[in-house]
C-alpha positions as CSV (number, residue, x, y, z in Angstrom):
1,X,147.3,137.4,109.0
2,X,146.8,135.1,112.0
3,X,143.6,135.4,113.9
4,X,143.6,136.0,117.6
5,X,143.3,132.8,119.6
6,X,140.1,132.2,121.5
7,X,140.5,132.7,125.3
8,X,140.6,129.6,127.4
9,X,138.1,129.0,130.1
10,X,139.6,130.2,133.5
11,X,139.7,127.5,136.2
12,X,137.5,129.6,138.6
13,X,134.8,129.9,136.0
14,X,135.0,126.2,135.2
15,X,134.5,125.5,139.0
16,X,131.5,127.7,139.1
17,X,129.8,126.1,136.0
18,X,130.4,122.5,137.2
19,X,129.2,123.2,140.8
20,X,126.5,125.8,140.4
21,X,123.6,123.5,141.0
22,X,125.3,122.2,144.2
23,X,126.1,125.6,145.7
24,X,122.8,127.4,144.6
25,X,120.2,124.7,145.0
26,X,117.1,127.0,144.8
27,X,115.5,128.7,141.9
28,X,114.8,132.3,142.8
29,X,111.1,133.1,143.3
30,X,109.1,135.5,145.5
31,X,109.6,133.3,148.6
32,X,113.3,132.6,148.8
33,X,115.3,135.8,147.9
34,X,117.5,135.8,151.1
35,X,118.5,132.1,150.6
36,X,119.2,132.6,146.9
37,X,121.2,135.8,147.5
38,X,123.3,134.3,150.2
39,X,124.1,131.1,148.2
40,X,124.9,133.0,145.0
41,X,127.1,135.5,146.6
42,X,129.0,132.9,148.5
43,X,129.9,130.8,145.4
44,X,130.8,133.9,143.4
45,X,133.0,135.2,146.2
46,X,134.7,131.8,146.6
47,X,135.4,131.7,142.8
48,X,136.6,135.3,142.8
49,X,133.9,136.3,140.3
50,X,131.7,138.5,142.5
51,X,133.6,141.7,141.3
52,X,132.4,141.1,137.7
53,X,128.7,140.7,138.8
54,X,128.6,143.7,141.1
55,X,130.3,145.9,138.5
56,X,133.5,146.7,140.5
57,X,135.5,145.0,137.8
58,X,134.7,147.1,134.7
59,X,134.8,145.9,131.1
60,X,138.2,146.5,129.4
61,X,138.4,148.5,126.2
62,X,137.8,146.4,123.1
63,X,140.9,147.8,121.4
64,X,144.5,148.8,122.5
65,X,147.4,150.2,120.6
66,X,150.6,148.3,120.0
67,X,154.2,149.7,120.2
68,X,153.8,151.2,116.8
69,X,150.5,153.0,117.7
70,X,148.4,150.7,115.7
71,X,145.0,149.8,117.1
72,X,144.6,146.1,117.7
73,X,142.0,143.9,119.5
74,X,142.4,143.8,123.2
75,X,142.9,140.1,124.4
76,X,141.8,141.2,127.9
77,X,138.4,142.4,126.5
78,X,137.8,139.0,124.8
79,X,138.7,137.2,128.0
80,X,136.4,139.4,130.1
81,X,133.6,139.1,127.6
82,X,133.8,135.3,127.6
83,X,133.7,135.2,131.4
84,X,130.8,137.7,131.6
85,X,128.7,135.7,129.1
86,X,129.2,132.5,131.0
87,X,128.5,134.3,134.3
88,X,125.3,135.8,132.9
89,X,124.1,132.4,131.8
90,X,124.9,130.9,135.2
91,X,123.0,133.6,137.1
92,X,120.0,133.4,134.8
93,X,120.0,129.6,135.3
94,X,119.3,130.2,139.1
95,X,116.1,132.2,138.4
96,X,112.6,130.8,138.2
97,X,110.6,131.4,135.0
98,X,108.5,134.2,136.5
99,X,111.7,136.2,137.4
100,X,113.8,135.3,134.4
101,X,111.3,136.7,131.9
102,X,111.9,140.1,133.5
103,X,115.6,140.1,132.9
104,X,115.8,138.5,129.4
105,X,116.7,141.9,127.8
106,X,119.9,142.3,129.9
107,X,123.2,141.7,128.0
108,X,125.8,141.6,130.7
109,X,126.1,140.0,134.1
110,X,126.6,143.4,135.9
111,X,123.2,144.4,134.6
112,X,121.6,141.4,136.4
113,X,123.4,142.0,139.8
114,X,121.7,141.1,143.0
115,X,120.3,144.6,143.7
116,X,118.6,144.7,140.3
117,X,117.1,141.3,140.8
118,X,115.8,142.4,144.2
119,X,114.2,145.4,142.5
120,X,112.6,143.1,139.9
121,X,111.4,140.8,142.7
122,X,109.8,143.6,144.6
123,X,107.5,144.3,141.6
124,X,106.0,140.9,142.3
125,X,105.4,141.6,146.0
126,X,102.4,143.9,146.3
127,X,101.4,146.2,149.2
128,X,104.8,146.5,151.1
129,X,107.2,145.3,148.3
130,X,109.4,143.7,151.0
131,X,111.0,140.6,149.5
132,X,111.5,138.7,152.8
133,X,109.0,136.6,154.6
134,X,108.7,134.7,157.9
135,X,107.2,131.5,159.1
136,X,104.3,133.4,160.7
137,X,103.9,135.8,157.8
138,X,104.5,134.0,154.5
139,X,104.4,135.5,151.0
140,X,101.5,133.9,149.3
141,X,100.8,133.9,145.5
142,X,97.4,134.0,143.9
143,X,97.0,130.8,141.9
144,X,94.0,131.8,139.7
145,X,93.9,129.4,136.8
146,X,91.0,130.9,134.8
147,X,92.0,132.6,131.5
148,X,95.3,133.9,132.8
149,X,97.4,133.7,136.0
150,X,97.0,136.6,138.4
151,X,100.1,135.6,140.5
152,X,100.1,138.7,142.7
153,X,102.4,138.0,145.7
154,X,101.5,139.4,149.1
155,X,102.4,138.9,152.7
156,X,99.6,137.2,154.7
157,X,99.5,140.1,157.2
158,X,99.6,142.8,154.6
159,X,96.6,141.3,152.8
160,X,94.7,139.7,155.6
161,X,95.2,136.2,154.2
162,X,95.4,134.4,157.5
163,X,94.6,130.7,158.3
164,X,95.4,129.5,154.8
165,X,95.1,125.7,154.7
166,X,96.6,125.1,151.2
167,X,99.0,127.7,149.8
168,X,99.0,126.1,146.4
169,X,95.3,126.8,145.8
170,X,95.0,130.2,147.5
171,X,93.5,133.0,145.3
172,X,93.2,136.7,146.0
173,X,90.0,138.4,146.9
174,X,89.4,139.7,143.4
175,X,90.0,136.4,141.8
176,X,87.3,134.7,143.8
177,X,84.9,136.2,141.3
178,X,87.0,136.0,138.1
179,X,84.2,136.9,135.7
180,X,83.9,140.4,137.2
181,X,86.7,142.8,136.4
182,X,87.9,144.7,139.5
183,X,89.6,148.0,139.4
184,X,90.9,150.4,142.1
185,X,88.7,153.5,142.4
186,X,91.6,155.6,143.7
187,X,94.3,155.0,141.1
188,X,94.8,153.8,137.5
189,X,97.0,150.8,138.3
190,X,95.5,147.6,136.9
191,X,95.4,144.4,138.9
192,X,97.3,144.2,142.2
193,X,96.2,143.5,145.8
194,X,92.5,144.6,145.7
195,X,89.9,144.6,148.5
196,X,86.2,145.4,148.5
197,X,84.8,148.5,150.1
198,X,81.5,149.3,151.8
199,X,80.4,151.1,148.6
200,X,78.9,148.5,146.3
201,X,81.0,147.7,143.2
202,X,84.0,149.8,144.3
203,X,87.3,148.2,145.1
204,X,90.6,149.6,146.3
205,X,94.2,148.6,146.5
206,X,95.3,147.9,150.0
207,X,98.2,150.3,149.5
208,X,95.8,153.1,148.2
209,X,93.6,152.6,151.3
210,X,96.6,152.7,153.6
211,X,97.8,156.0,152.4
212,X,94.4,157.8,152.6
213,X,93.9,158.9,156.2
214,X,90.1,158.9,155.7
215,X,90.1,155.2,154.7
216,X,90.4,152.2,157.1
217,X,89.5,148.5,157.3
218,X,86.6,147.4,159.5
219,X,88.2,144.0,160.2
220,X,92.0,144.4,160.4
221,X,92.7,140.7,160.4
222,X,90.9,140.3,157.1
223,X,91.8,143.7,155.8
224,X,88.3,144.3,154.6
225,X,86.0,145.9,153.8
226,X,87.6,149.3,153.3
227,X,85.4,152.1,154.6
228,X,85.6,155.9,154.5
229,X,85.7,156.5,150.8
230,X,83.0,159.1,151.0
231,X,85.1,161.0,153.6
232,X,87.9,161.7,151.1
233,X,87.8,165.4,150.1
234,X,86.3,166.0,146.7
235,X,89.1,168.2,145.7
236,X,91.5,165.2,145.6
237,X,89.4,163.9,142.6
238,X,89.5,167.2,140.7
239,X,91.2,166.6,137.3
240,X,93.6,169.6,137.5
241,X,97.0,168.3,138.7
242,X,97.9,164.8,137.4
243,X,100.0,162.3,139.2
244,X,103.6,163.3,138.9
245,X,104.6,159.7,138.1
246,X,101.9,158.3,135.8
247,X,100.8,161.7,134.4
248,X,97.1,160.5,134.8
249,X,94.3,162.1,136.6
250,X,92.2,159.0,137.2
251,X,91.2,158.4,140.8
252,X,92.3,160.4,143.9
253,X,95.9,161.8,144.2
254,X,97.6,162.1,147.5
255,X,99.5,165.3,148.1
256,X,103.0,165.5,149.6
257,X,102.8,167.1,153.0
258,X,106.0,169.0,152.4
259,X,105.2,170.4,149.0
260,X,102.3,170.6,146.5
261,X,103.3,167.4,144.5
262,X,100.4,165.1,143.7
263,X,100.8,161.4,143.2
264,X,98.9,158.1,143.4
265,X,100.1,156.1,146.4
266,X,100.3,152.9,144.3
267,X,102.4,154.7,141.6
268,X,104.8,156.1,144.2
269,X,105.2,152.6,145.8
270,X,105.9,150.9,142.5
271,X,108.3,153.6,141.5
272,X,110.4,153.0,144.7
273,X,109.6,156.3,146.5
274,X,109.6,156.4,150.3
275,X,106.5,157.2,152.3
276,X,106.4,157.6,156.1
277,X,103.9,156.9,158.8
278,X,102.8,158.8,161.9
279,X,101.2,157.8,165.1
280,X,98.1,155.5,165.5
281,X,94.6,157.1,165.4
282,X,91.0,156.1,165.9
283,X,87.9,157.2,164.1
284,X,84.2,156.5,164.4
285,X,82.3,154.5,161.7
286,X,78.7,153.7,162.3
287,X,79.2,154.0,166.1
288,X,82.2,151.7,166.0
289,X,85.7,152.8,167.0
290,X,88.1,151.6,164.4
291,X,91.9,151.5,164.8
292,X,93.5,152.2,161.5
293,X,95.8,149.4,160.4
294,X,99.3,150.8,160.3
295,X,97.9,154.2,161.4
296,X,97.7,157.5,159.6
297,X,100.1,157.6,156.6
298,X,102.0,160.7,155.6
299,X,103.4,160.4,152.1
300,X,106.1,162.4,150.4
301,X,108.4,161.8,147.5
302,X,112.0,161.1,148.6
């Protein structure tokens, strides 16, 4: 019995492999998603391979039936599989180490499509999870080198990290005292973009502070300290209804204003839920009038 011949490498795939580094000259990290996406999609579109990556060209059946009704290997499947394997390798080669470790479990190129990579990338960008940055509002990464790398990524304006002289040596607020473990007092999520409060030893995620209307930042430019923790209603800390996402009761759950669903703001943000904002407001704190950064937040699961 003769074995089925191995499929030959298509010309368009050979063109992609030989010119990939020229057409995609950046390694995707938390600072260059838009450039990476544009370069990758352009070369895939030019080589007529984008339909495999975005899933519009589905995988053929592994077997077909011949004229006698006998099931035989499908040569189109072998060809598609070869192209897909090479394409998966090519796309993975354009990712930085921090991003590629999150997609190692994927087996086909369609699983690593651009939208999924953007979703993965957003996990690295705390507070707003927006993957794009600007000259006046860069994404900065904590470069803590003690014991382990923190590597949280935040926009300067989201975290109050302005006037940075050296981006390569910047560390987040919590990592300035690495020997003291910091945790958010409003949710169970470990790590993240933490800021001190006016209550000694208590810290909060910037996101958790944003979505509690009782909490604000005294100095908006620095986004710290967070004040108003003692104004949060005690019933939000009652361990009766857990967060619908993490199923834990630690901290203070926010309640959807349209229904009775309870959730931690940080959990909802990381899970990709949408939360809305209303109009600006002012409140008094020790005889100071404070404008809430990004105003009162109204959260609901959408």
